[in-house]
C-alpha positions as CSV (number, residue, x, y, z in Angstrom):
1,M,0.2,-0.1,-0.3
2,V,2.3,3.1,-1.0
3,R,0.7,6.8,-1.7
4,V,2.7,9.8,-4.0
5,A,3.7,12.2,-1.7
6,T,2.9,15.8,-2.9
7,N,3.9,19.5,-1.6
8,V,1.7,21.7,0.3
9,F,1.1,25.3,-0.6
10,L,-1.1,27.0,1.0
11,I,-1.8,30.5,-1.0
12,M,-3.2,33.5,1.5
13,T,-5.4,36.8,-0.7
14,S,-5.1,40.6,1.1
15,M,-6.8,43.7,-0.3
16,K,-5.6,47.0,0.1
17,K,-7.7,49.5,2.8
18,I,-10.5,50.9,0.7
19,L,-9.2,54.8,0.5
20,S,-11.7,57.5,1.9
21,L,-14.1,59.3,0.1
22,V,-15.8,62.1,-0.3
23,H,-19.1,61.2,-1.5
24,R,-21.3,58.0,0.5
25,T,-22.5,56.8,-2.8
26,S,-19.6,56.5,-4.3
27,C,-18.1,54.7,-1.1
28,I,-20.9,52.4,-1.1
29,V,-19.9,51.5,-5.0
30,L,-16.3,51.2,-4.3
31,V,-17.6,48.4,-1.6
32,L,-19.8,46.1,-3.6
33,C,-16.7,46.2,-6.4
34,A,-14.8,45.0,-4.0
35,L,-16.5,42.0,-2.5
36,A,-17.4,41.1,-5.7
37,V,-13.7,40.6,-6.7
38,H,-13.0,38.9,-3.3
39,P,-16.3,37.8,-1.2
40,F,-14.3,37.1,1.4
41,A,-12.0,40.3,1.6
42,L,-14.3,41.9,4.3
43,S,-14.6,38.8,6.6
44,P,-12.6,37.8,9.9
45,L,-14.0,34.4,9.2
46,H,-12.1,33.5,6.2
47,G,-8.6,33.3,7.8
48,Q,-10.1,31.5,10.4
49,Q,-11.3,28.3,7.8
50,L,-9.5,25.8,6.1
51,P,-8.2,26.7,2.6
52,D,-10.2,25.8,0.0
53,S,-13.2,24.4,2.7
54,Q,-16.0,23.9,-0.4
55,F,-13.2,21.4,-2.8
56,E,-13.1,24.5,-5.5
57,N,-9.8,24.6,-6.8
58,W,-8.8,22.2,-9.3
59,G,-5.7,22.2,-11.2
60,D,-2.9,19.5,-11.7
61,K,-3.8,16.1,-13.3
62,F,-3.3,12.5,-11.7
63,N,-3.2,10.0,-14.3
64,G,-5.9,12.1,-16.5
65,D,-8.2,12.5,-12.8
66,A,-8.1,16.6,-12.0
67,Q,-6.7,16.9,-8.5
68,L,-7.6,19.4,-6.0
69,T,-4.5,22.3,-5.7
70,L,-4.3,22.2,-2.0
71,W,-5.3,19.7,-0.6
72,H,-3.5,16.1,-1.7
73,G,-4.9,12.8,-2.2
74,S,-2.8,9.3,-1.9
75,N,-2.7,8.1,-5.3
76,V,-0.6,5.7,-5.8
77,N,2.5,5.2,-8.1
78,Q,4.3,2.6,-8.3
79,A,6.3,0.6,-10.3
80,G,5.2,2.5,-13.0
81,F,1.1,2.0,-12.6
82,K,-0.4,4.8,-11.3
83,F,-3.9,5.0,-9.1
84,T,-6.6,7.2,-8.3
85,F,-7.9,7.9,-4.6
86,L,-9.3,11.3,-5.0
87,Y,-11.5,12.7,-7.8
88,Q,-13.2,15.8,-8.9
89,K,-17.3,14.8,-8.7
90,P,-20.4,17.5,-8.0
91,G,-20.5,18.3,-4.9
92,R,-23.2,19.7,-2.7
93,T,-22.2,22.9,-3.5
94,G,-19.9,23.6,-6.9
95,F,-17.6,20.2,-7.1
96,C,-16.1,18.2,-4.1
97,A,-13.4,15.8,-3.5
98,Y,-14.6,12.2,-3.9
99,V,-12.1,9.6,-2.2
100,M,-12.8,5.5,-2.7
101,D,-10.8,2.5,-1.1
102,R,-9.1,0.9,-4.0
103,A,-7.0,-2.5,-4.6
104,V,-3.4,-2.0,-6.1
105,G,-0.6,-4.1,-7.3
106,I,0.7,-5.7,-9.9
107,P,-1.0,-9.0,-10.1
108,K,2.1,-10.5,-12.4
109,L,4.1,-10.3,-9.9
110,G,1.9,-11.6,-6.8
111,I,2.0,-7.5,-5.2
112,G,-0.9,-6.4,-4.2
113,A,-3.3,-4.7,-1.3
114,T,-6.0,-2.3,-1.3
115,G,-5.5,1.1,0.5
116,P,-7.4,3.8,1.6
117,G,-8.7,6.8,-0.3
118,Y,-8.3,9.9,1.5
119,L,-7.4,13.4,1.1
120,S,-5.4,15.7,3.3
121,L,-4.4,18.9,3.5
122,G,-1.0,17.5,4.5
123,Q,1.3,15.2,2.6
124,P,0.5,12.0,2.2
125,W,3.8,9.4,1.7
126,Q,5.6,5.8,0.8
127,Y,7.9,4.1,1.3
128,L,8.5,0.8,-0.9
129,K,13.0,-0.5,-1.0
130,G,12.6,-1.7,-4.6
131,L,10.2,-5.0,-4.5
132,N,10.0,-5.7,-0.8
133,V,6.4,-5.0,-0.2
134,N,6.6,-6.9,3.2
135,G,8.7,-3.6,4.3
136,A,6.6,-1.3,2.3
137,T,5.3,1.5,4.8
138,A,3.1,4.6,4.9
139,G,1.6,7.9,6.0
140,T,1.1,11.5,6.2
141,E,3.2,13.9,6.7
142,G,3.1,17.7,7.4
143,G,0.0,20.2,7.5
144,I,-0.2,23.9,7.6
145,E,0.9,26.6,9.2
146,W,-2.2,27.3,12.3
147,T,-2.7,29.3,14.6
148,H,-6.2,28.9,15.2
149,R,-8.4,27.2,17.9
150,P,-11.7,25.9,16.3
151,D,-15.0,24.2,18.7
152,T,-15.9,21.9,16.1
153,M,-15.2,21.1,12.7
154,A,-18.9,20.4,10.1
155,V,-18.5,18.5,7.1
156,W,-21.3,17.8,4.7
157,V,-20.5,13.7,3.2
158,K,-22.5,11.1,1.2
159,R,-20.7,7.4,2.5
160,V,-21.5,5.1,-0.1
161,G,-20.0,1.1,-1.3
162,P,-20.3,-2.5,-1.0
163,K,-19.7,-2.8,2.5
164,T,-19.9,0.6,4.7
165,D,-21.5,-1.4,8.0
166,D,-17.3,-2.9,8.1
167,E,-15.2,-0.8,7.7
168,D,-14.9,2.6,9.6
169,F,-14.8,6.0,7.4
170,H,-12.3,8.9,9.2
171,L,-12.7,12.3,10.0
172,L,-9.9,13.8,11.9
173,Y,-8.9,17.3,12.8
174,Y,-5.4,17.9,14.5
175,S,-3.2,20.9,15.8
176,W,0.3,20.6,17.6
177,I,3.3,23.2,18.1
178,G,6.9,22.5,17.2
179,T,8.5,19.4,15.2
180,A,8.3,15.6,14.9
181,K,10.5,14.1,13.9
182,S,10.8,9.4,13.7
183,G,13.6,7.5,11.8
184,Q,11.4,4.0,11.7
185,Y,7.5,3.1,10.9
186,K,5.3,0.1,11.8
187,N,5.8,-1.9,7.8
188,K,3.5,-4.1,6.3
189,K,3.8,-7.4,8.6
190,G,4.1,-5.9,11.8
191,G,8.1,-5.0,11.7
192,C,9.5,-1.0,11.6
193,T,11.3,-0.2,8.6
194,P,13.9,2.6,8.7
195,T,12.4,5.6,6.3
196,I,13.0,9.6,8.3
197,R,9.5,11.7,8.5
198,I,9.2,15.2,9.4
199,N,5.1,15.6,11.9
200,E,4.2,12.5,11.0
201,E,1.2,11.7,11.7
202,S,1.1,9.3,13.7
203,D,3.8,10.6,16.0
204,V,2.1,14.4,16.4
205,R,-1.3,12.2,17.3
206,Q,0.9,10.4,20.5
207,R,-2.7,9.7,22.6
208,T,-4.7,8.4,19.6
209,D,-2.8,6.4,16.9
210,G,1.1,6.7,18.2
211,N,3.9,5.5,16.4
212,E,4.6,2.2,17.1
213,C,8.2,1.8,16.2
214,G,8.7,4.9,18.5
215,I,9.7,8.6,18.1
216,D,12.7,10.7,18.1
217,E,11.4,13.7,18.5
218,T,8.1,14.7,20.3
219,V,5.5,17.6,19.6
220,T,3.0,19.4,22.1
221,Q,0.4,18.8,21.0
222,V,-2.5,21.4,21.2
223,A,-5.7,20.1,19.9
224,E,-7.9,17.0,18.0
225,G,-11.4,16.1,16.6
226,W,-12.0,12.9,15.3
227,Y,-14.8,11.1,13.9
228,R,-14.9,7.8,12.6
229,A,-18.4,5.6,11.7
230,R,-19.2,1.8,9.9
231,A,-22.1,4.0,8.7
232,K,-23.9,4.6,4.6
233,Y,-25.5,8.0,3.7
234,D,-26.7,7.7,0.8
235,E,-27.6,11.8,0.6
236,W,-26.0,14.5,1.9
237,T,-25.5,14.6,5.7
238,L,-23.7,17.2,8.2
239,I,-21.6,15.7,10.9
240,K,-20.3,17.7,13.3
241,V,-17.0,17.0,14.7
242,P,-16.0,18.6,18.2
243,V,-12.9,19.4,18.8
244,L,-10.9,18.8,22.1
245,Y,-8.2,20.5,23.6
246,C,-5.1,18.8,25.9
247,D,-3.2,22.3,25.7
248,D,-4.1,26.3,26.3
249,A,-1.6,27.9,23.9
250,R,-2.2,28.6,20.0
251,P,-1.0,25.9,17.8
252,T,1.5,26.6,14.9
253,M,0.9,23.7,12.6
254,C,-2.7,21.8,11.9
255,N,-4.0,18.8,9.6
256,V,-7.1,17.8,8.4
257,I,-7.8,14.2,6.7
258,F,-11.0,12.7,5.1
259,S,-11.0,8.9,4.6
260,A,-13.0,7.4,3.4
261,G,-11.4,3.6,5.0
262,N,-9.9,2.3,7.6
263,Y,-7.1,4.6,7.7
264,P,-5.5,6.1,9.9
265,A,-5.9,3.1,12.5
266,F,-2.1,2.1,13.6
267,R,-1.4,1.5,9.8
268,A,-3.5,-1.0,9.7
269,N,-3.3,-3.8,6.2
270,D,-6.4,-5.2,7.2
271,G,-10.4,-4.4,7.3
272,L,-10.1,-2.2,4.1
273,Y,-13.2,-2.8,1.7
274,D,-12.3,-1.9,-2.7
275,G,-15.9,0.9,-3.8
276,N,-16.2,2.0,0.0
277,A,-16.1,6.0,-0.9
278,L,-16.4,9.1,0.9
279,Y,-17.6,12.2,-0.3
280,V,-16.5,15.6,1.3
281,D,-18.0,19.5,0.7
282,D,-17.9,22.6,2.1
283,V,-16.0,22.4,5.6
284,E,-16.4,24.9,7.8
285,L,-15.0,25.5,11.4
286,I,-17.2,26.7,14.3
287,Y,-16.1,28.8,16.7
288,S,-17.3,29.0,20.6
289,S,-18.4,31.5,22.7
290,K,-19.6,29.6,25.3
291,I,-18.1,28.0,28.0
292,D,-17.8,24.1,28.6
293,R,-16.7,24.4,33.1
294,L,-16.4,27.4,34.5
295,L,-14.1,27.1,37.7
296,V,-14.2,29.4,40.9
297,N,-11.0,29.4,43.1
298,G,-10.6,26.3,41.9
299,E,-13.9,24.6,42.2
300,V,-15.8,23.2,39.7
301,V,-19.3,25.7,39.5
302,K,-21.4,22.3,39.9
303,G,-24.8,22.5,37.8
304,F,-23.3,25.1,35.7
305,D,-25.8,26.0,32.8
306,P,-23.5,27.1,29.4
307,N,-26.6,28.3,28.1
308,S,-27.7,29.8,30.7
309,T,-27.9,34.1,30.4
310,A,-29.7,34.1,34.0
311,V,-27.8,34.9,37.3
312,Q,-26.2,31.2,38.1
313,T,-25.0,30.9,42.1
314,F,-22.0,29.1,43.5
315,R,-21.5,28.7,47.3
316,L,-17.5,29.2,49.0
317,T,-16.4,26.0,50.3
318,N,-14.2,28.7,51.9
319,R,-16.1,30.4,53.6
320,E,-13.5,33.1,55.5
321,T,-12.3,33.8,51.6
322,Q,-11.9,37.4,50.3
323,T,-10.2,36.7,47.2
324,I,-12.0,35.4,44.1
325,N,-10.4,33.9,40.9
326,I,-12.4,33.0,38.2
327,E,-11.1,30.7,35.7
328,A,-12.9,28.9,32.3
329,L,-12.5,26.1,30.3
330,R,-13.9,24.5,26.9
331,G,-13.1,21.5,24.7
332,I,-13.4,18.8,27.4
333,G,-13.7,15.4,26.2
334,A,-12.4,12.0,25.4
335,L,-11.7,10.3,22.6
336,T,-11.4,5.9,21.8
337,N,-9.4,4.5,19.8
338,I,-9.3,1.2,17.3
339,K,-7.6,-0.6,20.0
340,G,-9.9,0.3,22.5
341,E,-7.7,2.8,24.6
342,T,-9.1,6.5,25.8
343,A,-7.0,9.6,26.0
344,K,-8.4,11.9,27.9
345,F,-8.5,15.7,27.1
346,P,-8.5,18.1,29.6
347,G,-10.0,21.3,27.9
348,R,-7.8,24.8,27.5
349,R,-8.3,27.5,29.9
350,L,-9.4,30.4,28.0
351,D,-7.4,33.6,27.9
352,N,-7.7,37.1,28.9
353,K,-9.0,38.5,25.1
354,E,-11.0,35.6,25.2
355,M,-13.0,36.4,28.3
356,T,-13.5,39.5,30.8
357,I,-14.6,39.7,33.9
358,V,-16.7,42.6,35.4
359,P,-16.3,42.0,39.4
360,G,-19.8,41.3,41.7
361,E,-19.9,41.5,45.2
362,L,-19.9,38.4,47.8
363,N,-24.0,38.0,48.7
364,G,-24.3,40.7,46.4
365,K,-24.3,41.4,42.7
366,P,-23.1,39.0,40.6
367,W,-19.6,38.5,38.8
368,V,-20.4,39.0,34.7
369,I,-18.2,37.0,32.3
370,T,-18.1,37.8,29.3
371,V,-17.3,35.1,26.5
372,R,-15.7,35.7,22.9
373,A,-15.3,33.4,20.5
374,D,-11.4,33.0,19.1
375,D,-12.2,34.3,15.7
376,G,-14.4,37.3,17.2
377,S,-18.2,36.0,15.8
378,S,-20.1,36.0,18.7
379,T,-20.3,36.4,22.4
380,H,-22.3,35.1,25.2
381,T,-22.4,35.9,28.7
382,Y,-22.6,35.0,32.1
383,K,-24.2,35.9,35.4
384,L,-22.4,34.2,38.2
385,K,-23.5,35.2,41.9
386,I,-21.1,33.9,44.6
387,I,-21.7,33.8,48.0
388,N,-20.6,32.2,51.2
């Protein structure tokens, strides 16, 4: 099972400031013209969404099939044979990405396997020394530069194929800080094949899909959103993937993988079915202004309602306390991998750019807590009365 690697380039666009004009009518005309040229120019959300999240930018071809410019498919180029895994299809809106598991190989040489069809912002890679199939290994490395902290990844999908009930499909987002490096990865026979990779998926996701052959240089993983299911969706279906956090800091990199089959799954060589396919379109990152958990002086506010704007009450355990310290967490949860191992994500503390607090009085007026979404798209105000 091999995949061709390609380079990732994130193309960012910008506009010049609109000059001050004398007449209001002229201003409106120019602004409308600017929007017509670049529909995202005045949108604060554009910089915090994934590149080409609607899959409309198609460029060079692989084996005669159009390929996305900013995303990369797990296409195979093996011993002069080419197999396409990523295709352009009519989408929910415009075009969409279509990936499919495929049986690949060279039957005359007795070489063959079913490979997972997937696309990624990172680079699918393969390593096969000569025709030593038993030592073959593959994966995904890298991603894009990224400093944002979304709370949900919403993805429109269709999932079809002959054995959708027997194989997971995967929707995956993960972010990190630093540079991971390893020199060996699990191969087809379960051994470790030497090959050096930077920011390989299994080296970043040590909590849920860690490199079983070890890692030389580690990173700090910041977040992960992972949805997998054995299901069939004949119609476009919206799936919202919660993004969980294990660090408070802003990331420097992220990657996204949309997989039709049993990948990533500790480089499994089975459980893949030729023809199982996934359509993906209109991906949106959602930024929340709500709180998962509220703490006062380190104590969890029990019964806290993140959706309420009414006054909520908290009683201090230490009645002599006069100093009040309020903290808020978001992105708390757990993920269970294919081995049945569960990784807990403690969430992240909101910083002072996301949350402002107007102090109240003990046994008197409530504290007013205003939370802003990471992209500035919304705010939510809470009121907490603290008594002793």
